[in-house]
C-alpha positions as MATLAB code, in Angstrom:
seq = 'XXXXXXXXXXXXXXXXXXXXXXXXXXXXXXXXXXXXXXXXXXXXXXXXXXXXXXXXXXXXXXXXXXXXXXX';
ca = [
      -0.005    0.024   -0.043;
       1.204    3.466   -0.901;
       1.898    5.771    2.038;
       1.622    9.453    1.217;
       4.628   11.256    2.716;
       4.831   14.920    3.410;
       7.974   16.730    4.531;
       6.969   19.810    6.502;
      10.288   20.381    8.194;
      11.200   24.006    8.419;
       7.597   25.068    8.201;
       5.848   27.015   10.991;
       2.170   26.692   11.667;
      -0.271   26.714   10.147;
       1.552   25.381    7.067;
       1.991   21.768    8.276;
      -1.666   21.596    9.215;
      -2.609   22.982    5.752;
      -0.443   20.373    4.074;
      -1.955   17.671    6.313;
      -5.494   18.879    5.469;
      -4.859   18.806    1.725;
      -3.598   15.221    1.984;
      -6.437   14.118    4.308;
      -9.043   15.646    1.950;
      -7.971   12.881   -0.477;
      -9.011   10.301    2.131;
      -5.804    8.272    2.347;
      -5.582    5.151    4.521;
      -2.029    6.066    5.664;
      -0.106    9.303    5.694;
       3.311   10.253    7.102;
       4.172   13.882    8.011;
       7.667   14.844    9.043;
       7.845   18.023   11.196;
      10.639   19.527   13.261;
       8.870   21.472   15.981;
       6.564   20.740   18.900;
       3.843   23.201   17.802;
       3.502   21.514   14.432;
       3.512   18.038   16.043;
       0.662   19.024   18.409;
      -1.452   20.910   15.841;
      -1.167   18.251   13.085;
      -1.886   15.579   15.668;
      -4.941   17.340   16.971;
      -6.273   18.034   13.463;
      -5.771   14.456   12.313;
      -7.610   13.077   15.370;
     -10.562   15.417   14.730;
     -10.709   14.020   11.275;
     -11.050   10.436   12.651;
      -7.461    9.266   12.204;
      -5.089    7.575   14.633;
      -1.648    9.168   15.094;
       1.561    7.419   15.989;
       4.470    9.708   16.835;
       8.122    8.783   16.318;
      10.881   11.117   17.362;
      14.492   10.588   16.379;
      17.717   12.091   17.550;
      18.005   14.634   14.707;
      14.914   16.679   15.813;
      12.661   15.112   13.162;
       9.194   14.125   14.357;
       7.432   11.550   12.146;
       3.627   11.572   12.466;
       2.101    8.247   11.222;
      -1.479    8.937   10.490;
      -3.889    6.249    9.533;
      -7.594    5.266    9.616;
];
């Protein structure tokens, strides 16, 4: 299955949320969004959950936060 991936590193809110909304509007089963700040992590997570998606958060040691979003 294809996973839509979005790299939103370096973007401040609301841009990561806007990118997530555009992707979610296409009703994907799975989506990965990479962000690099806590505000984007929290805002995208909150938005995805209100749209009925589950969010798994992976943080690595180079400040990337990977939000794995799926139905």
